[in-house]
A tleap script that builds the chain and sets N, CA, C and O, in Angstrom:
source leaprc.protein.ff14SB
mol = sequence {
  NMET ILE PHE SER TRP LYS LYS PHE ILE ILE
  GLY LEU LEU PHE ILE PHE ILE ASP LEU ILE
  ILE TYR VAL PHE LEU GLY LEU MET LEU MET
  GLN TYR ASP ASP PHE TYR ASP GLU SER LYS
  GLY GLU TYR MET SER LEU ASN SER MET THR
  THR PHE ASP LYS VAL ALA HIE PHE CYS LEU
  MET THR TRP ASN ILE ILE ASN ALA ILE LEU
  ILE ILE PHE ILE ILE TYR LYS PHE ILE LYS
  LEU ILE ARG THR HIE ARG PHE VAL LYS ASN
  CGLN
}
set mol.1.N position { 243.726 86.015 -121.856 }
set mol.1.CA position { 242.448 85.330 -121.853 }
set mol.1.C position { 242.540 84.119 -120.923 }
set mol.1.O position { 243.430 83.281 -121.065 }
set mol.2.N position { 241.629 84.041 -119.991 }
set mol.2.CA position { 241.654 82.965 -119.005 }
set mol.2.C position { 240.982 81.713 -119.543 }
set mol.2.O position { 241.500 80.610 -119.368 }
set mol.3.N position { 239.849 81.865 -120.187 }
set mol.3.CA position { 239.093 80.702 -120.657 }
set mol.3.C position { 239.648 80.207 -121.978 }
set mol.3.O position { 239.859 80.989 -122.904 }
set mol.4.N position { 239.878 78.935 -122.060 }
set mol.4.CA position { 240.378 78.318 -123.282 }
set mol.4.C position { 239.562 77.053 -123.548 }
set mol.4.O position { 239.443 76.189 -122.679 }
set mol.5.N position { 239.009 76.953 -124.741 }
set mol.5.CA position { 238.217 75.768 -125.093 }
set mol.5.C position { 239.069 74.512 -125.059 }
set mol.5.O position { 238.596 73.444 -124.669 }
set mol.6.N position { 240.326 74.639 -125.467 }
set mol.6.CA position { 241.214 73.481 -125.486 }
set mol.6.C position { 241.414 72.950 -124.064 }
set mol.6.O position { 241.321 71.743 -123.840 }
set mol.7.N position { 241.688 73.834 -123.104 }
set mol.7.CA position { 241.862 73.412 -121.713 }
set mol.7.C position { 240.561 72.856 -121.147 }
set mol.7.O position { 240.579 71.913 -120.356 }
set mol.8.N position { 239.437 73.435 -121.548 }
set mol.8.CA position { 238.134 72.975 -121.080 }
set mol.8.C position { 237.856 71.554 -121.566 }
set mol.8.O position { 237.410 70.710 -120.789 }
set mol.9.N position { 238.114 71.286 -122.835 }
set mol.9.CA position { 237.902 69.955 -123.409 }
set mol.9.C position { 238.843 68.941 -122.757 }
set mol.9.O position { 238.433 67.822 -122.448 }
set mol.10.N position { 240.104 69.330 -122.548 }
set mol.10.CA position { 241.058 68.434 -121.895 }
set mol.10.C position { 240.604 68.130 -120.471 }
set mol.10.O position { 240.706 66.988 -120.023 }
set mol.11.N position { 240.107 69.133 -119.756 }
set mol.11.CA position { 239.590 68.926 -118.409 }
set mol.11.C position { 238.413 67.964 -118.392 }
set mol.11.O position { 238.346 67.076 -117.542 }
set mol.12.N position { 237.481 68.137 -119.331 }
set mol.12.CA position { 236.348 67.220 -119.422 }
set mol.12.C position { 236.808 65.805 -119.757 }
set mol.12.O position { 236.243 64.833 -119.255 }
set mol.13.N position { 237.818 65.686 -120.592 }
set mol.13.CA position { 238.359 64.380 -120.942 }
set mol.13.C position { 238.965 63.691 -119.710 }
set mol.13.O position { 238.763 62.494 -119.505 }
set mol.14.N position { 239.705 64.447 -118.898 }
set mol.14.CA position { 240.264 63.877 -117.674 }
set mol.14.C position { 239.175 63.435 -116.711 }
set mol.14.O position { 239.293 62.380 -116.087 }
set mol.15.N position { 238.117 64.228 -116.582 }
set mol.15.CA position { 237.003 63.853 -115.707 }
set mol.15.C position { 236.325 62.590 -116.226 }
set mol.15.O position { 235.976 61.709 -115.440 }
set mol.16.N position { 236.136 62.493 -117.525 }
set mol.16.CA position { 235.510 61.315 -118.139 }
set mol.16.C position { 236.364 60.066 -117.902 }
set mol.16.O position { 235.841 59.012 -117.540 }
set mol.17.N position { 237.671 60.187 -118.105 }
set mol.17.CA position { 238.567 59.050 -117.883 }
set mol.17.C position { 238.552 58.640 -116.411 }
set mol.17.O position { 238.563 57.450 -116.095 }
set mol.18.N position { 238.527 59.619 -115.516 }
set mol.18.CA position { 238.465 59.347 -114.083 }
set mol.18.C position { 237.196 58.573 -113.727 }
set mol.18.O position { 237.246 57.610 -112.961 }
set mol.19.N position { 236.078 58.989 -114.275 }
set mol.19.CA position { 234.820 58.293 -114.010 }
set mol.19.C position { 234.825 56.880 -114.584 }
set mol.19.O position { 234.278 55.960 -113.976 }
set mol.20.N position { 235.439 56.705 -115.748 }
set mol.20.CA position { 235.519 55.363 -116.341 }
set mol.20.C position { 236.354 54.446 -115.445 }
set mol.20.O position { 236.012 53.278 -115.261 }
set mol.21.N position { 237.437 54.970 -114.893 }
set mol.21.CA position { 238.263 54.161 -113.990 }
set mol.21.C position { 237.473 53.793 -112.743 }
set mol.21.O position { 237.551 52.657 -112.276 }
set mol.22.N position { 236.704 54.748 -112.191 }
set mol.22.CA position { 235.863 54.431 -111.028 }
set mol.22.C position { 234.828 53.355 -111.354 }
set mol.22.O position { 234.595 52.453 -110.549 }
set mol.23.N position { 234.213 53.446 -112.519 }
set mol.23.CA position { 233.227 52.429 -112.916 }
set mol.23.C position { 233.908 51.068 -113.059 }
set mol.23.O position { 233.380 50.058 -112.593 }
set mol.24.N position { 235.064 51.037 -113.694 }
set mol.24.CA position { 235.803 49.782 -113.881 }
set mol.24.C position { 236.164 49.154 -112.533 }
set mol.24.O position { 235.964 47.956 -112.332 }
set mol.25.N position { 236.697 49.964 -111.607 }
set mol.25.CA position { 237.061 49.433 -110.289 }
set mol.25.C position { 235.822 48.996 -109.509 }
set mol.25.O position { 235.861 48.006 -108.778 }
set mol.26.N position { 234.731 49.731 -109.663 }
set mol.26.CA position { 233.484 49.343 -109.007 }
set mol.26.C position { 232.956 48.024 -109.526 }
set mol.26.O position { 232.463 47.197 -108.759 }
set mol.27.N position { 233.061 47.828 -110.829 }
set mol.27.CA position { 232.630 46.552 -111.406 }
set mol.27.C position { 233.515 45.406 -110.938 }
set mol.27.O position { 233.043 44.285 -110.749 }
set mol.28.N position { 234.799 45.690 -110.751 }
set mol.28.CA position { 235.688 44.663 -110.240 }
set mol.28.C position { 235.294 44.269 -108.815 }
set mol.28.O position { 235.351 43.093 -108.457 }
set mol.29.N position { 234.897 45.246 -108.008 }
set mol.29.CA position { 234.506 44.952 -106.628 }
set mol.29.C position { 233.125 44.306 -106.537 }
set mol.29.O position { 232.788 43.718 -105.509 }
set mol.30.N position { 232.332 44.407 -107.584 }
set mol.30.CA position { 231.018 43.760 -107.562 }
set mol.30.C position { 231.150 42.241 -107.495 }
set mol.30.O position { 230.262 41.556 -106.987 }
set mol.31.N position { 232.254 41.724 -108.005 }
set mol.31.CA position { 232.474 40.288 -107.913 }
set mol.31.C position { 232.534 39.866 -106.452 }
set mol.31.O position { 232.012 38.813 -106.084 }
set mol.32.N position { 233.168 40.685 -105.619 }
set mol.32.CA position { 233.246 40.370 -104.191 }
set mol.32.C position { 231.850 40.328 -103.577 }
set mol.32.O position { 231.531 39.421 -102.808 }
set mol.33.N position { 231.019 41.312 -103.918 }
set mol.33.CA position { 229.649 41.332 -103.387 }
set mol.33.C position { 228.858 40.102 -103.824 }
set mol.33.O position { 228.093 39.536 -103.043 }
set mol.34.N position { 229.046 39.699 -105.062 }
set mol.34.CA position { 228.282 38.560 -105.588 }
set mol.34.C position { 228.677 37.236 -104.941 }
set mol.34.O position { 227.827 36.373 -104.722 }
set mol.35.N position { 229.959 37.073 -104.638 }
set mol.35.CA position { 230.439 35.790 -104.142 }
set mol.35.C position { 230.901 35.836 -102.689 }
set mol.35.O position { 231.670 34.974 -102.261 }
set mol.36.N position { 230.447 36.824 -101.927 }
set mol.36.CA position { 230.855 36.941 -100.520 }
set mol.36.C position { 230.333 35.752 -99.723 }
set mol.36.O position { 229.166 35.378 -99.837 }
set mol.37.N position { 231.212 35.165 -98.914 }
set mol.37.CA position { 230.870 34.015 -98.076 }
set mol.37.C position { 231.127 34.398 -96.618 }
set mol.37.O position { 232.262 34.692 -96.240 }
set mol.38.N position { 230.067 34.394 -95.798 }
set mol.38.CA position { 230.186 34.793 -94.398 }
set mol.38.C position { 231.144 33.908 -93.620 }
set mol.38.O position { 231.732 34.359 -92.637 }
set mol.39.N position { 231.312 32.677 -94.029 }
set mol.39.CA position { 232.173 31.757 -93.289 }
set mol.39.C position { 233.658 32.114 -93.406 }
set mol.39.O position { 234.473 31.632 -92.620 }
set mol.40.N position { 234.013 32.961 -94.388 }
set mol.40.CA position { 235.415 33.338 -94.573 }
set mol.40.C position { 235.815 34.555 -93.752 }
set mol.40.O position { 237.005 34.851 -93.647 }
set mol.41.N position { 234.862 35.268 -93.168 }
set mol.41.CA position { 235.184 36.441 -92.364 }
set mol.41.C position { 234.149 37.537 -92.532 }
set mol.41.O position { 233.178 37.392 -93.276 }
set mol.42.N position { 234.375 38.640 -91.822 }
set mol.42.CA position { 233.453 39.769 -91.898 }
set mol.42.C position { 233.475 40.384 -93.293 }
set mol.42.O position { 234.443 40.253 -94.041 }
set mol.43.N position { 232.377 41.057 -93.614 }
set mol.43.CA position { 232.238 41.714 -94.908 }
set mol.43.C position { 233.316 42.784 -95.063 }
set mol.43.O position { 233.520 43.589 -94.155 }
set mol.44.N position { 233.988 42.801 -96.171 }
set mol.44.CA position { 235.059 43.725 -96.556 }
set mol.44.C position { 236.331 43.551 -95.741 }
set mol.44.O position { 237.201 44.421 -95.790 }
set mol.45.N position { 236.474 42.466 -94.993 }
set mol.45.CA position { 237.752 42.185 -94.338 }
set mol.45.C position { 238.672 41.506 -95.349 }
set mol.45.O position { 238.214 40.835 -96.274 }
set mol.46.N position { 239.963 41.691 -95.158 }
set mol.46.CA position { 240.912 41.113 -96.111 }
set mol.46.C position { 240.885 39.589 -96.081 }
set mol.46.O position { 241.214 38.941 -97.075 }
set mol.47.N position { 240.496 39.017 -94.946 }
set mol.47.CA position { 240.418 37.556 -94.856 }
set mol.47.C position { 239.333 36.981 -95.758 }
set mol.47.O position { 239.455 35.853 -96.238 }
set mol.48.N position { 238.286 37.744 -95.987 }
set mol.48.CA position { 237.171 37.226 -96.789 }
set mol.48.C position { 237.342 37.509 -98.283 }
set mol.48.O position { 236.471 37.161 -99.080 }
set mol.49.N position { 238.454 38.134 -98.668 }
set mol.49.CA position { 238.668 38.502 -100.067 }
set mol.49.C position { 239.640 37.550 -100.743 }
set mol.49.O position { 240.558 37.014 -100.122 }
set mol.50.N position { 239.410 37.358 -102.033 }
set mol.50.CA position { 240.383 36.650 -102.851 }
set mol.50.C position { 241.485 37.635 -103.239 }
set mol.50.O position { 241.382 38.828 -102.957 }
set mol.51.N position { 242.523 37.141 -103.875 }
set mol.51.CA position { 243.612 38.019 -104.313 }
set mol.51.C position { 243.102 39.066 -105.298 }
set mol.51.O position { 243.506 40.227 -105.237 }
set mol.52.N position { 242.223 38.662 -106.197 }
set mol.52.CA position { 241.632 39.595 -107.162 }
set mol.52.C position { 240.876 40.707 -106.439 }
set mol.52.O position { 241.003 41.878 -106.797 }
set mol.53.N position { 240.088 40.346 -105.421 }
set mol.53.CA position { 239.316 41.329 -104.667 }
set mol.53.C position { 240.230 42.278 -103.905 }
set mol.53.O position { 239.950 43.474 -103.823 }
set mol.54.N position { 241.316 41.760 -103.348 }
set mol.54.CA position { 242.271 42.606 -102.623 }
set mol.54.C position { 242.921 43.618 -103.559 }
set mol.54.O position { 243.073 44.789 -103.214 }
set mol.55.N position { 243.298 43.157 -104.739 }
set mol.55.CA position { 243.912 44.062 -105.719 }
set mol.55.C position { 242.918 45.148 -106.119 }
set mol.55.O position { 243.284 46.321 -106.187 }
set mol.56.N position { 241.676 44.777 -106.382 }
set mol.56.CA position { 240.657 45.753 -106.761 }
set mol.56.C position { 240.414 46.740 -105.623 }
set mol.56.O position { 240.267 47.939 -105.858 }
set mol.57.N position { 240.373 46.238 -104.401 }
set mol.57.CA position { 240.133 47.093 -103.233 }
set mol.57.C position { 241.276 48.100 -103.055 }
set mol.57.O position { 241.028 49.291 -102.863 }
set mol.58.N position { 242.514 47.628 -103.117 }
set mol.58.CA position { 243.653 48.526 -102.946 }
set mol.58.C position { 243.800 49.494 -104.120 }
set mol.58.O position { 244.229 50.631 -103.927 }
set mol.59.N position { 243.454 49.064 -105.318 }
set mol.59.CA position { 243.467 49.986 -106.468 }
set mol.59.C position { 242.435 51.095 -106.280 }
set mol.59.O position { 242.706 52.257 -106.582 }
set mol.60.N position { 241.256 50.738 -105.784 }
set mol.60.CA position { 240.227 51.747 -105.551 }
set mol.60.C position { 240.655 52.718 -104.458 }
set mol.60.O position { 240.445 53.923 -104.592 }
set mol.61.N position { 241.248 52.217 -103.385 }
set mol.61.CA position { 241.715 53.102 -102.312 }
set mol.61.C position { 242.831 54.020 -102.812 }
set mol.61.O position { 242.871 55.199 -102.460 }
set mol.62.N position { 243.732 53.484 -103.628 }
set mol.62.CA position { 244.805 54.298 -104.205 }
set mol.62.C position { 244.235 55.363 -105.128 }
set mol.62.O position { 244.691 56.506 -105.120 }
set mol.63.N position { 243.249 54.993 -105.916 }
set mol.63.CA position { 242.633 55.947 -106.832 }
set mol.63.C position { 241.905 57.045 -106.058 }
set mol.63.O position { 241.900 58.200 -106.483 }
set mol.64.N position { 241.291 56.694 -104.926 }
set mol.64.CA position { 240.654 57.702 -104.074 }
set mol.64.C position { 241.684 58.690 -103.535 }
set mol.64.O position { 241.426 59.893 -103.501 }
set mol.65.N position { 242.839 58.200 -103.118 }
set mol.65.CA position { 243.894 59.077 -102.599 }
set mol.65.C position { 244.414 59.995 -103.701 }
set mol.65.O position { 244.622 61.186 -103.472 }
set mol.66.N position { 244.622 59.447 -104.885 }
set mol.66.CA position { 245.082 60.263 -106.015 }
set mol.66.C position { 244.071 61.358 -106.324 }
set mol.66.O position { 244.454 62.505 -106.556 }
set mol.67.N position { 242.790 61.021 -106.332 }
set mol.67.CA position { 241.761 62.017 -106.602 }
set mol.67.C position { 241.691 63.076 -105.507 }
set mol.67.O position { 241.475 64.252 -105.803 }
set mol.68.N position { 241.868 62.684 -104.256 }
set mol.68.CA position { 241.862 63.656 -103.162 }
set mol.68.C position { 243.021 64.638 -103.310 }
set mol.68.O position { 242.853 65.840 -103.103 }
set mol.69.N position { 244.195 64.123 -103.668 }
set mol.69.CA position { 245.355 64.997 -103.872 }
set mol.69.C position { 245.108 65.942 -105.038 }
set mol.69.O position { 245.441 67.125 -104.954 }
set mol.70.N position { 244.533 65.442 -106.119 }
set mol.70.CA position { 244.242 66.300 -107.272 }
set mol.70.C position { 243.205 67.369 -106.944 }
set mol.70.O position { 243.317 68.500 -107.415 }
set mol.71.N position { 242.209 67.029 -106.151 }
set mol.71.CA position { 241.186 68.018 -105.764 }
set mol.71.C position { 241.819 69.104 -104.899 }
set mol.71.O position { 241.525 70.285 -105.080 }
set mol.72.N position { 242.684 68.718 -103.961 }
set mol.72.CA position { 243.375 69.706 -103.132 }
set mol.72.C position { 244.256 70.605 -103.998 }
set mol.72.O position { 244.319 71.814 -103.772 }
set mol.73.N position { 244.936 70.020 -104.991 }
set mol.73.CA position { 245.776 70.799 -105.900 }
set mol.73.C position { 244.947 71.783 -106.722 }
set mol.73.O position { 245.357 72.928 -106.911 }
set mol.74.N position { 243.796 71.351 -107.206 }
set mol.74.CA position { 242.926 72.237 -107.995 }
set mol.74.C position { 242.401 73.382 -107.127 }
set mol.74.O position { 242.354 74.527 -107.577 }
set mol.75.N position { 242.012 73.085 -105.901 }
set mol.75.CA position { 241.551 74.139 -104.993 }
set mol.75.C position { 242.680 75.126 -104.715 }
set mol.75.O position { 242.457 76.337 -104.698 }
set mol.76.N position { 243.897 74.610 -104.497 }
set mol.76.CA position { 245.059 75.477 -104.281 }
set mol.76.C position { 245.295 76.396 -105.480 }
set mol.76.O position { 245.505 77.597 -105.310 }
set mol.77.N position { 245.263 75.839 -106.684 }
set mol.77.CA position { 245.480 76.649 -107.883 }
set mol.77.C position { 244.384 77.704 -108.061 }
set mol.77.O position { 244.660 78.824 -108.489 }
set mol.78.N position { 243.131 77.339 -107.729 }
set mol.78.CA position { 242.034 78.283 -107.856 }
set mol.78.C position { 242.189 79.428 -106.866 }
set mol.78.O position { 241.968 80.586 -107.219 }
set mol.79.N position { 242.565 79.119 -105.636 }
set mol.79.CA position { 242.782 80.166 -104.631 }
set mol.79.C position { 243.941 81.057 -105.044 }
set mol.79.O position { 243.869 82.276 -104.892 }
set mol.80.N position { 245.006 80.465 -105.563 }
set mol.80.CA position { 246.150 81.243 -106.038 }
set mol.80.C position { 245.740 82.154 -107.192 }
set mol.80.O position { 246.203 83.292 -107.277 }
set mol.81.N position { 244.880 81.664 -108.075 }
set mol.81.CA position { 244.393 82.453 -109.200 }
set mol.81.C position { 243.578 83.648 -108.714 }
set mol.81.O position { 243.718 84.754 -109.236 }
set mol.82.N position { 242.742 83.426 -107.729 }
set mol.82.CA position { 241.924 84.514 -107.188 }
set mol.82.C position { 242.800 85.549 -106.485 }
set mol.82.O position { 242.576 86.752 -106.623 }
set mol.83.N position { 243.791 85.084 -105.737 }
set mol.83.CA position { 244.664 86.008 -104.996 }
set mol.83.C position { 245.512 86.867 -105.914 }
set mol.83.O position { 245.838 87.999 -105.554 }
set mol.84.N position { 245.873 86.383 -107.062 }
set mol.84.CA position { 246.686 87.180 -107.980 }
set mol.84.C position { 245.819 88.064 -108.873 }
set mol.84.O position { 246.342 88.800 -109.709 }
set mol.85.N position { 244.516 87.997 -108.706 }
set mol.85.CA position { 243.551 88.838 -109.436 }
set mol.85.C position { 243.569 88.606 -110.938 }
set mol.85.O position { 243.088 89.449 -111.695 }
set mol.86.N position { 244.103 87.500 -111.376 }
set mol.86.CA position { 244.044 87.177 -112.796 }
set mol.86.C position { 242.638 86.684 -113.167 }
set mol.86.O position { 242.276 86.621 -114.342 }
set mol.87.N position { 241.862 86.339 -112.144 }
set mol.87.CA position { 240.509 85.848 -112.401 }
set mol.87.C position { 239.613 86.979 -112.892 }
set mol.87.O position { 238.682 86.747 -113.663 }
set mol.88.N position { 239.894 88.207 -112.445 }
set mol.88.CA position { 239.097 89.361 -112.842 }
set mol.88.C position { 239.677 89.914 -114.139 }
set mol.88.O position { 240.890 90.058 -114.286 }
set mol.89.N position { 238.777 90.220 -115.079 }
set mol.89.CA position { 239.211 90.711 -116.389 }
set mol.89.C position { 239.861 92.078 -116.230 }
set mol.89.O position { 239.365 92.931 -115.494 }
set mol.90.N position { 240.974 92.278 -116.927 }
set mol.90.CA position { 241.671 93.587 -116.866 }
set mol.90.C position { 240.787 94.660 -117.446 }
set mol.90.O position { 240.108 94.465 -118.453 }
set mol.91.N position { 240.812 95.815 -116.776 }
set mol.91.CA position { 239.954 96.929 -117.228 }
set mol.91.C position { 240.742 97.939 -117.999 }
set mol.91.O position { 240.187 98.938 -118.455 }
savepdb mol mol.pdb
quit
């Protein structure tokens, strides 16, 4: 049996946690938008950011890379599943 409710619920839980992390990091970066000062440098340049903003920015970029790697891994596993014909129900 390919479909499992337990795996489905765990997958939804991972997606939910991922979205919560994105919301949290986005809220952290909103502080930069609220207090941006043009005299400190161009918008989103490291010179215009405080240490807190830099940490939030690099955490968000790291999280984007992790998500990209996970998406590539999921696509790889799905293609492998299709190629082995386990996706089609045995007759």
